[in-house]
Steps between C-alpha positions, in 0.01 A plus 500: 500500500357850542416714201696839500210663325234407756472870589308581182230240576156647573127397466339577172175579679506618865179298547693176413825538706603134430500556123833677427723598219850628440439867420775579249406864500635525852850436361485857380764409236483709184644206300177304559289755316715454186505126498309316223184355645623145430821562708283631782349160533846344524587758764192426711567129501865565600402729784221267633720188485818667622655270758873571457540141385324419178413867435730762631481872560756549231263340250237753590756782444593356161136499383447858630815588310372333182565799273875481580561126520260371230791451242735340749368140520400547865317190634203536735274237660130501429235301686180480290165491675398180335583239235291370219541172311330321210477125486780438246750673724302436826518119479884488500494762786266271710710195399815685624317591824401133552856390431633764739285352775650156426855645508438683831365179651811313379725759664321468825278808483120557526363474144177688595710819534528504126223740394462812290565803728393747234135445391474312174207452259510231243258532203456183289465640149763344275367134471215539267531451123285577194414142418141595416377808327203620287246307697266609790659252744862594428554643841368201690685252267827683539464521883416131522811416305701741711403300819548166333854593398600688811313329789821387666652848478180661631494255791857581582424876493194451717725311747737800497220745573404298809859397606659848489402807691466833320430354154164533321401315182259651250349191321505439123224663296528832685697703250852610402732568792569865412138589435394330825783691671369836345136449568508311830829424681666847479455717810689814386552562874557213733335481841697227684646441842372835624663704226399670174760500221513489123405176327790355294552161344742274325368214293630198319364623174666777309178680436450562872584854390136538394411601851719809471217649300299518826787660690614173667876473439564151370716295263584150406768295665613145454352226709827475687489867602127472585563210732769705687254788542233253619753389768539859620816604312512840332570529136849653446464742208706773337340833569351559153505795274148630439403610150210744509262433212293809436164447331334789324189550291195284426485179297329507163147357480592174326804425717482235774712454814672207322624742233630731772686220680661364174613848419652549851665158486684583186588853618645381836693215326665778304562715801653212695351433840621158593549478879331838556168613635270689268267743678211656299392858549359798318144614417450217250499249784170652618351395159571133573274273697661254746442225256694697238779566747509131599524405133806720458653373830431144401734523192791631716704174450473558124670831522743368752440713810476369852179677583259743316344701776189722494469672840162486672262785404127569529428269200676218687275569807199502273607161350514345851139603554387390155652156552300446824761571765369606844443881485613558856836325429532695183458828687772396749723408203458856368563657836818297552643588163424872549675486839822361353500701184430208261173617347558643155330766301627461144372836389703673777854535360626636834474135628739372227805338669848480374576230241811353357388589156165612343346382181169605350214359297208698357212259509350668199784372278415133573355305210333154486775230496612144562829348597682214335561269337746358765546768775268722701720809445474488123206739449335515165226755413181322388524697175841342437420143601451354157820645353702434812402129504578463131845658567553255790424203275803558278730654758794300647403258778489708822269706723335660192571234234395152388723463192227368267613486132333777292329249261325343803358812654152440351505123542172348619391166619138369466355288780165368620353579835169357618396414147583844348800605292722784611839643413794612711788719405783695667334739742184295551364543851449159666488621867300806614496530882367762738723398786739597774510741792618792286169581337232290659520718815395796290125561450559754225669250261282208602177686449658649177549139381143412589355808325709424186379139510136627523544727197678236305231238558231755410690585182501129405867425562631160624827334602623196304431188704857359499653808675545421874311786668477531878419738779666445839397789734730601781209471755137415528429873513583525133243236404257674727514841322529349151180301569313789672586737217355260241816444295593150613265322258660685208847400608383139515351523153846589369655213689628694803339283767639506856748212509632548851614742766875497497820579312446286193614578143748764617717235681467234239190325644333550165419133454509308170420637160276293265710222339407614148630849578823370638548275197441798268753723689758222498443398135538863379766595757271796569553792733162467671394775742373523856336826605448543871434777756793384710838632601749239364545370149850347510564219249346159592307648796141534373494184287764303317314534168461890508835638398369859505304630798373852540387672818188707441204660683198278548300682229785453253522126592138470383566711186792280391299189585223619265752596224672161544834644406750750627562606134222757490500879477200590702480847346475369143374145520171375655493268796253294305204490277158416655224291350358797322829559319581811696860574584548559877796707607651510853413865532128407450494291818772655721334641822592853611656582829177677609283189420731284706513737802121527503466125523772477760341763722169313490616145549839487686363553856618416859227245552644252253847517653355424842284221365790322320770541765303427817476139398832464322659258742200269517331513159697222330323173594771274357755679719280470807466133441874435492622276782842637615716344773515671830854402609746780570769305306413408147497128419677474164362249257789327318260417209395861450604665172375839613644548854849387600727588786771719332872433549579866593533423873689170466820509701398817681726580798479756780846633399517733194704350211743722301476521120753289306700566182336360180763285331510397133138562421339425168268747328153343493346768277618813312243771439468839336293792631155508654478140629180521706376290794260362242801344326647378827216396728260214424177645364203398293415148389734208539623391151459127435856454396658690788701367805207598733265284280735207520519535877114518531456205261738299717269576792208344316335824361359539150547825297143594581595512873826707457328830580721813486834577651338775705270242663801289592715766661482307831701213339869578453559186286261639231614857530867412474417308178307792364766759568626653168235282318345790307460412128618856402831473693791636293825334618807608310634136515204391279415622152122501551246595760424239771576378850823319424870546558832335432650267755862588431678191647305271261416757224140390500203730463256425788199649674625753753402294806660181358826681437497651846440160652806365320714783622371453851562127506860569392538762779543791263358844612320714236454863419287696255622779265253779406477847349290800620178487713547140603186390698260775379134423530286331773646473848525120502685328779540189288712697252759491788406176663505307174854597397614422854355151478671453159831572662557853381730675743535842335361715216728743311293767326519860379203606715211355703143561583493603869269227639660218315849609614376506860343154459825358363681623815226351719561159332882525536550555121750783461392774256817629340513800274753591238705806567382814319567477124569130502292205398557151359582641158760750614662238714492238225299249704317229311355317797687182417774585755523376860455774764650527850340776712700604805248567781643691803370395845353846568297541180331844462276659242676688218840365585733385227574120478754322286397255229761269345418350159 
């Protein structure tokens, strides 16, 4: 079908007539000049893809008319330029594609027609765990174990990279998906099929938003949405409100980008930006490096926005050159953005577009801070950390409370580790990890950590040997500049050896703690602490034995590791006392901003980016040696406990089936507010007493071979059994935390999976009751697939996280929302009732449905 906007197409350079672009300035529409820069990206995609079928001229008009229709729930289609996946979410996507090929063949079609239409990159970064640390060969040992545990999954992914067109796999050991995206995969401007157009991306990881810091519009979607985009479908999205976030002033000398992002996270949580775009502007943006901007954009899911966009400016262009991109391509990128009015000058207020709302932050007001102990939005100034934690100890069980009796606040437990006696108490640090995409992309905080480590070692400070310290850089570039600048050896002396390149502690791949440490924590019922430079610290996520977890900058991670406790006032108490008896305070070893910048200018250079990334797809010898099948249809191994043909396409017909009324459903689980996908989706290690463990044992595996839920996302039998298996699950039917529920017909308390199986065998449908923000957190497709496999037909909640709600719809689980002002309490619902939900044949979003109880 012809594009009605073909008349604005022209060459970017008259010398290259075959390289064209849609010149939006030729629209001569005054509305365009007032659009937020993020909305201009949506507009360009709509104009370029306008075919009057999937994308219509009316959609273009709605986007141009953004200022008028932004509050009216107007839906528009969006076709991103590319898709990015990590292996936890990528394996089920490739499994689904393989199963689609089987289903197409059964229906008489050509299975080889099933391929991604939209380019997809899959970065294997979520499979490595911190099994070894504090030894020179930690990296190699952890990578060897990674391949031993995941060989079958990796062979399957390698098969997928060969069997499917338009899909590229970045092997394990390369780095964290979002840092690889920022430093290597991102184009900023695409040059494809004869056209230039803005780079944009959706990814199956919620922190895909990190790329917004480089001016590439992107956000996280569920695996189900991503698969649809890969198959050429546009995302249907409500045209968002855009909150303008104005940055002013300069940061103080001791403040890091982590402090800025934790301050912004708390601020935007208070403002309320769920489902909205945030677009940064103002003269303060020019004070931030691309790494700083990426750090802020990375935390977007933690403040609830869909995207956190920094338009492209001269600093963005400079970053492309610094990271080794081809200079000629970079100049074409700049020329294109200037031509379409998408190159920003943050010091020029005349370029400021219209926003739905404007909020401000003076960067000079930011102070060093952490977030915790259970949520990323709960910011605590470093100066208040000691008193805040001690208040949390006695506070009622909740996001800021552990309900420890007052007479036990100073309880301690003695233990022996490697022949030496130590003592643990509430607040003792047992995990200190420089990890995750949020901070390891940022040279300023990584070099800051290295310089602090150097000064600490020179001052005679050490880290207690039982503390699990680790450094998992986001890419090989980080190791390169830490080594070249001479700080790596000092990090190693404090126990922060490189343990792997991947998303490790931040997603629960923290590995085991020493047995004597676990015994001491258990014996004293201690609130032990994990300190990490990550972006998530929900209960049960980092490690089952760290009830308190704080997000902190890499330098602060090292500081708390040296102190050994969170219960320290750095201004008044020393970090430690060296062999000479001298008290060493944090201020004595904290590097200044000028020191860090001088080292960064000298050692973070384009050559290292080129050297690392030119061999990224071939450098892993173990990956190269994998022998993957070459068939276009995957041969499923019935004995496999990793890869299994899913049941989602069973009974598939060419005719569309209509939804049916849900009759006499039981409530499987009843929740309060803020149930996250960490609570719903299988994550972390597989507990030995869980339904998933019993299944794997029945298949002949020992606990040592269980691996993690993430590694088994390609096996629906394991994942269904791990759904709602979080040890911190709070189900109103049960009087204590844990993955159990009441099977009402028998009155028995059972593991959630076992109860669901009994209901299923008896032919009873199920629903889930929940409060506000159901499904917040990571964009996990198994948070929707799992409940579907348990027999859940609907969820009734007060509100939802956007991606999870979409995923539920994709799996055929109906997300129902209470009417305004109503909830389970006001309606007198206990969850012990039976529910009949009347589903009309023509079901539409936001329509009222009748529920009989």
